[in-house]
C-alpha positions as CSV (number, residue, x, y, z in Angstrom):
1,M,118.1,98.9,154.9
2,A,116.6,96.1,152.8
3,K,118.7,92.9,152.5
4,I,119.7,92.0,149.0
5,R,120.4,88.5,147.8
6,R,122.0,87.7,144.5
7,M,120.7,84.6,142.6
8,G,122.9,84.2,139.6
9,S,122.5,87.3,137.5
10,T,119.3,88.2,139.3
11,T,119.1,90.5,142.4
12,V,116.2,89.9,144.7
13,N,114.9,92.0,147.6
14,V,114.2,89.3,150.2
15,S,113.5,91.2,153.4
16,R,110.2,92.9,152.5
17,A,108.8,89.9,150.7
18,M,109.4,87.7,153.8
19,Q,107.8,89.9,156.4
20,P,104.2,90.6,157.4
21,P,102.9,94.0,156.0
22,K,102.6,97.1,158.0
23,F,99.4,99.2,158.0
24,A,98.7,102.9,158.1
25,T,95.3,102.5,159.8
26,A,93.5,100.1,162.1
27,A,90.8,99.8,159.4
28,E,93.3,98.5,156.9
29,E,94.7,96.0,159.3
30,R,91.3,94.8,160.3
31,R,90.4,94.2,156.6
32,H,93.7,92.4,156.1
33,R,93.1,90.1,159.1
34,K,89.5,89.3,158.0
35,V,90.5,88.4,154.5
36,R,93.3,86.2,155.8
37,L,90.9,84.6,158.2
38,A,88.4,83.8,155.5
39,A,91.2,82.4,153.4
40,A,92.2,80.1,156.3
41,F,88.7,78.7,156.5
42,R,88.6,78.0,152.8
43,L,91.9,76.2,153.0
44,F,90.9,74.2,156.1
45,S,87.8,73.1,154.1
46,K,89.9,72.2,151.0
47,F,92.3,70.1,153.3
48,G,89.4,68.3,154.9
49,F,89.8,69.9,158.4
50,D,86.0,70.5,158.7
51,E,83.8,68.3,160.8
52,G,80.2,69.4,160.8
53,V,79.9,72.7,162.8
54,A,83.1,72.0,164.8
55,G,86.2,74.1,164.6
56,H,87.1,77.8,164.7
57,I,89.8,80.2,163.8
58,T,89.9,83.6,165.5
59,A,91.7,86.9,164.9
60,R,92.0,89.7,167.5
61,D,90.6,93.0,166.4
62,P,93.4,95.6,166.0
63,E,91.6,98.3,168.0
64,R,89.5,96.3,170.4
65,A,91.9,94.0,172.1
66,D,89.1,92.2,174.1
67,C,87.3,91.3,170.9
68,F,88.0,88.7,168.2
69,W,86.7,87.9,164.7
70,V,85.4,84.3,164.3
71,N,83.4,82.2,161.9
72,P,79.6,82.3,162.3
73,F,78.4,79.2,164.1
74,G,76.8,76.8,161.6
75,M,78.3,78.2,158.4
76,H,80.5,75.7,156.5
77,F,84.2,76.6,156.3
78,S,84.0,76.5,152.5
79,Q,81.4,79.3,152.4
80,V,83.0,81.8,154.8
81,R,83.7,85.3,153.4
82,A,85.4,88.2,155.1
83,S,82.0,89.9,155.4
84,D,80.4,86.9,157.1
85,L,82.8,87.0,160.1
86,I,81.4,88.0,163.4
87,L,83.0,90.1,166.2
88,V,82.8,88.6,169.7
89,N,83.9,90.2,173.0
90,H,85.4,88.3,175.9
91,E,81.9,88.2,177.6
92,G,80.6,86.1,174.7
93,E,78.5,88.8,173.1
94,V,78.3,89.2,169.4
95,V,79.3,92.9,168.8
96,E,79.1,92.8,165.0
97,G,77.3,90.3,162.8
98,E,74.0,88.5,162.7
99,W,75.0,84.9,163.4
100,P,75.5,83.3,166.8
101,V,78.9,82.4,168.2
102,N,80.0,78.8,168.8
103,R,80.1,78.5,172.7
104,A,83.2,76.3,172.6
105,A,84.9,78.9,170.3
106,F,84.2,81.6,172.9
107,A,85.2,79.5,175.9
108,I,88.5,78.5,174.4
109,H,89.6,81.5,172.3
110,S,88.5,84.2,174.7
111,R,90.8,82.7,177.4
112,V,93.7,82.1,175.0
113,H,93.6,85.6,173.7
114,A,93.3,87.0,177.3
115,A,96.3,84.9,178.5
116,R,98.5,85.6,175.5
117,P,98.5,89.3,174.5
118,D,101.2,88.5,171.9
119,V,98.8,86.2,170.0
120,V,96.7,87.7,167.2
121,A,95.2,84.5,165.9
122,A,94.3,81.0,167.1
123,A,93.1,77.9,165.2
124,H,91.4,74.7,166.2
125,S,89.4,72.1,164.4
126,H,88.6,68.4,164.6
127,S,91.0,67.4,161.8
128,L,91.4,63.6,161.3
129,Y,95.1,63.1,162.1
130,G,95.2,65.7,164.8
131,K,92.3,64.2,166.8
132,T,93.6,60.7,166.2
133,W,97.1,61.6,167.5
134,S,95.5,63.5,170.4
135,S,93.9,60.2,171.6
136,L,97.4,59.0,172.5
137,G,97.9,61.7,175.0
138,R,101.5,62.4,173.8
139,L,103.6,65.2,172.5
140,L,105.0,64.9,169.0
141,D,108.5,63.6,168.5
142,P,111.2,65.2,166.2
143,L,110.9,62.6,163.5
144,T,111.2,64.9,160.5
145,Q,112.5,68.3,159.5
146,D,109.0,69.7,159.5
147,A,108.2,68.2,162.9
148,C,111.1,70.1,164.4
149,A,109.1,73.3,164.1
150,F,107.2,72.1,167.2
151,Y,110.3,70.7,169.1
152,N,109.9,71.9,172.7
153,D,107.3,74.3,171.5
154,H,104.0,72.6,172.0
155,G,102.0,71.7,175.1
156,L,99.6,68.9,176.1
157,F,96.2,69.5,177.7
158,D,95.6,66.1,179.3
159,D,92.1,66.5,180.7
160,F,89.2,65.8,178.4
161,K,85.9,66.6,180.0
162,G,83.5,66.8,177.0
163,I,82.7,69.9,174.9
164,V,84.4,73.0,176.2
165,Y,81.5,75.2,177.3
166,D,83.1,76.7,180.4
167,T,85.7,79.5,180.4
168,S,87.4,77.9,183.3
169,E,88.3,75.0,181.0
170,G,89.4,77.6,178.5
171,D,91.8,78.9,181.2
172,R,93.2,75.5,181.7
173,I,93.7,75.0,178.0
174,A,95.5,78.4,177.9
175,A,97.7,77.3,180.8
176,A,98.6,74.1,178.9
177,L,99.5,76.1,175.8
178,G,101.7,78.3,177.9
179,H,104.1,80.3,175.8
180,H,104.1,77.7,173.0
181,K,102.8,78.0,169.5
182,A,100.6,74.9,169.8
183,A,98.9,72.5,172.1
184,I,97.5,69.0,171.7
185,L,94.1,68.7,173.4
186,R,93.8,65.1,174.4
187,N,90.9,63.2,172.8
188,H,90.0,66.4,171.0
189,G,92.4,67.8,168.5
190,L,95.0,70.5,167.9
191,L,95.2,74.2,168.8
192,T,97.7,76.6,167.3
193,V,98.4,80.3,167.7
194,G,100.4,83.0,166.0
195,Q,101.3,86.7,165.8
196,T,99.4,86.7,162.5
197,V,96.4,84.8,161.1
198,D,98.8,83.4,158.5
199,E,101.1,82.0,161.1
200,A,98.4,80.4,163.2
201,A,96.8,78.8,160.1
202,W,100.2,77.4,158.8
203,W,101.1,75.9,162.2
204,F,97.8,74.1,162.2
205,I,98.2,72.8,158.6
206,T,101.8,71.5,159.2
207,M,101.0,70.2,162.7
208,E,98.1,68.1,161.2
209,R,100.5,66.7,158.6
210,T,103.1,66.0,161.3
211,C,100.6,64.0,163.3
212,Q,99.8,62.0,160.1
213,S,103.5,61.5,159.5
214,Q,104.2,60.1,163.0
215,L,101.1,57.9,162.9
216,L,102.4,56.4,159.6
217,A,105.9,56.0,160.8
218,E,105.0,54.3,164.1
219,A,102.6,52.0,162.2
220,A,105.5,51.0,159.9
221,G,108.1,50.4,162.5
222,K,110.3,52.2,165.1
223,P,111.2,55.7,163.8
224,V,114.6,57.2,164.3
225,L,114.4,60.5,166.3
226,I,116.4,63.5,165.3
227,A,119.0,64.3,168.0
228,H,118.2,67.1,170.5
229,A,120.8,69.6,169.3
230,D,119.8,69.2,165.6
231,A,116.1,69.3,166.4
232,A,116.6,72.5,168.5
233,L,118.6,74.1,165.7
234,T,116.0,73.2,163.1
235,C,113.2,74.6,165.3
236,E,115.1,77.9,165.4
237,Q,115.3,77.8,161.6
238,L,111.7,76.7,160.9
239,G,109.7,77.6,163.9
240,T,109.8,81.4,164.1
241,P,106.8,83.6,163.6
242,A,108.2,85.0,160.4
243,A,108.8,81.5,159.0
244,G,105.3,80.5,159.9
245,W,103.9,83.6,158.2
246,F,106.0,83.1,155.1
247,Q,105.0,79.4,154.6
248,F,101.4,80.4,154.4
249,Q,101.9,82.9,151.5
250,P,101.8,80.4,148.6
251,L,98.7,78.9,150.1
252,F,97.0,82.3,150.4
253,A,97.9,83.1,146.8
254,R,96.5,79.7,145.6
255,I,93.1,80.0,147.4
256,M,92.7,83.7,146.4
257,R,93.1,82.7,142.7
258,E,90.7,79.8,143.0
259,Q,88.1,81.4,145.3
260,P,88.3,85.2,145.1
261,D,84.9,85.6,146.5
262,L,86.3,84.9,150.0
263,A,87.4,88.5,150.1
264,D,83.9,89.8,149.7
């Protein structure tokens, strides 16, 4: 039964609006994931997360679990449409699409998807504050309410060896990620995952801002950390897959209104 919340004289159905949709067919779900993926790329571009040809967001295919959709190598985030996405298998072969695949995207994402069957999507880019924070080789502290979404729920890959071209390094990144929603890749940047494209994209967006916030706070003085019990409780409130999915919805509505061609 749907949960009903009363707001003054207005009655609002909140349960269905705050949950990811269900699909009757795999084709419908595939289309949904691809549109959300294209929207995530457009948002990453708008927020300045692009850096040349670096960065990738992937979504597992709903039928072929060993294949994922990803951005074409060399196409700017701001230009990606749902129809441009390429389908890549875990051997690095392009199954659908005309563009090549980023070798680093294959090496990292194929191993993350293989290690985490619960993960539908993964996001990584060389965003400014994420890569800056990653150079410190530290986990984030619970300095703010938003930072608590990652409290005891992100890992550290502390072994930079250059561009990730080998799947063995992808395996080690997946191991550092563990069961968490995110990982900091030292001297490299951020990696986030989710049960939906929406969730993975939102965790990346808010983690990037959390890195910025901590860098600013530490530059200004000595920040006051949120106590363990309070940070853990806040993570339970803010850090769930449903919360991550829901936080992305206003951003999706915004980019669809501004750039509807992304769904082409």
